[in-house]
N, C-alpha and C positions, 0 to 999 in steps of 0.2 A: 442220582440224587445230589451228588456233589456238584454237578453242573448247575442245577437250579440254585443251590446254596451260594455258589460263587457269583451267579447273576444277581441274586438278591443283595449280596454284599456290594457288588459294583453299583447297583442302583442306589443304595444307601449312600455310598461314597459320592455319587454324582449329585444327589440331593444336598448332601452336606457341603459340597463345593459351591453349589448355587447359593446356598444360604450364606456361606462365608463371603462370597463375592458381593452379594447384595449388601451385606453389613459393611464391607470395605468401601463400596461406592458411595454410600450415604454421606460420609463426612467430606468427600471430595467435591460435592456440589456447592458447599459453602465456602470453598477456597477463594481467596481474593487474588486477582491477577495484578501483578505489578508490571506496568508498562516501562519499557526501556527508554522510549522517547515520549515525553508528555504531548498531549494533544495541541497545546498552544505552540510548542516548538514545531510540530508537524505542519501546522498552518503557515508558520513563518517560512519553513523550508519549501513548501509548495509555492508560496508567493514568490520567493526568490528564484525558484526554478522556472516559473512562468515568465518572470522578468528577463531571466537569462536567455530563455528560448526566443523571446521576442527580439532581444538584441542580436542574437546570433542570426536569426532569420532576416532581420533588417540588414545586417552586415553582408550576408550572402546575396540577398536580393539587390541591394543598392550598390555594393562594391563589386561583386563578381558578375551578376547578370546585367546590372545597369551600367557597367563600365565607369563607375565613380570611385572615389577614394573611400576606403573602408572607415577611416578615421572621421570622415565627415558625418557619419550617423550620430555622432555625439554633439554636434552643434545644433543650436536652436533654429537657425535659419533653414537647415535641411528639413526639420520636422514641420516648420510652418509652411514650407513649400509643398511637402507631401500632403499636409492637411488641406491646403488650397487646391491641389489637384483632385483630391477626393471629393471635396465639397463643390467643385466647379460644376455648373449645370449647363 
């Protein structure tokens, strides 16, 4: 009989724990999240990373693979020449 009594107490305890947990979780849903990096700054960072990757890719492609000077990718004449080659039919 003591075994049944302890089981009933354990069941009550589990039910009480479930009720306590559900009460604790309700206020957490309305919690406001504070972002460390604002969205506008994320967009700027992504744009800068895209620009940087294009420049590094051009430097590797033009300077290393194309046997040209790496510093030439920053001149306008190089980019006009590249655009002319791409648009050539």
